[in-house]
N, C-alpha and C positions, 0 to 999 in steps of 0.2 A: 481189669474190673470199674462198669461204671457204675457210680457211685447210687444208681436212681435208676436201676433195671426192676425189670417188672417181676423178678426171679427174687430180688434181695428185699425190695418192698412189702412189706406183711401187713394185712387184716388180722385181728383179733376179735374174732366173737364169743358172748358170753350169751348163754343162756338158761334162764334158771326157771323155774316151776317151784315156787317158796308158800309154804302156808299163809292165809290172812283168814282165820278162824278168828282170836284173840287180839284182844289191842296191842300184846307186849308181839304178835307174830304180823300183826301191819307195820307197829313200829320197824321193826325187823326189817322186815321189805322194803318199806319205803328210806332207810338207812345205807339201803345195801345200791339202789335203787338210784340215790345221790353220789355212795360215794362213787359210783359206776362215773353217772356226767360231769361229779367236779375233777375224774381220772382223764375227764375227755372224749368218753365214748360218747356215743349215740343212737337212741333207738332204732332200731328198720323191722320190728316188727314187737307187739307184745311182747314183753321177757326174752326179746334178741336184741342184744346191743353190740354193739360193733366201733372198733377203732383203727384206723391207719397209721402203723407205723413207718422213720423209716424202712426199717434195719431191724435183722432177728434179737438183735439184742436191744432193740429200744420196745419191741415187743415183749421179751422176758423181762422185764423192770416190769411192765401193766400185766402182765399175767399173775405176777410178783403182789402187786395190790391188787389185785383182783383176788389172790389167794389169802390176803391177810384181812381181806374185808368180808370173806364168805360170811353168810348167817348160822346159827347154832340149829335150825332146822330146812328143810328143802333139799331140792334136785339142785347144783348146777354144773354145767361143763362147759369150757371151755375148748375151741376151737382157734388154731391158726396158719392161716394160709398166706400164699404166694398173692400177691396180685397180680399175677396172670393168670391164678384160677378163681381171684375171684369176677374177672373179666368175665369169664366161662358161665358167670352162674347165670340163670334161664329165669328173669322172673311175669309172672302171668298175673292183671286181674281179675277175674272173674276166667275167657277163653282168652283176651284176650293179652300178648304179650307188650310186657310193658319193660319202657328202656331201664338200666342199673344207674342209678342216680348217686353218684358217692360225694359218703356227707361232711370231706374233707374238703379243700381247694390249695389245689397245688402252688407255691408259689417259686417264679422264675426271680433269678437273678442275674446280673446281667455285666 
């Protein structure tokens, strides 16, 4: 099996809706967001972060880190999809279709 197959490469998406009414809630939101960024996640849209992973096993490691960083309040969703599925996403800015820009750089070794 090809090590870099579009069916083996994974994307982890984290969706969240966290309360920010109090100072404590704002800090929990900020801490959660910083932990995502420090683990290599990139903002896709407000409250949606994603991370490219070379395999399901690697994605599982990052999913576990997200679970360990969950704030005490709010809603968080974690979705793991293949690179093939990610590539089929359609994005629009207004009514204009927008190309998908991947927030990672593929390294090629010779």
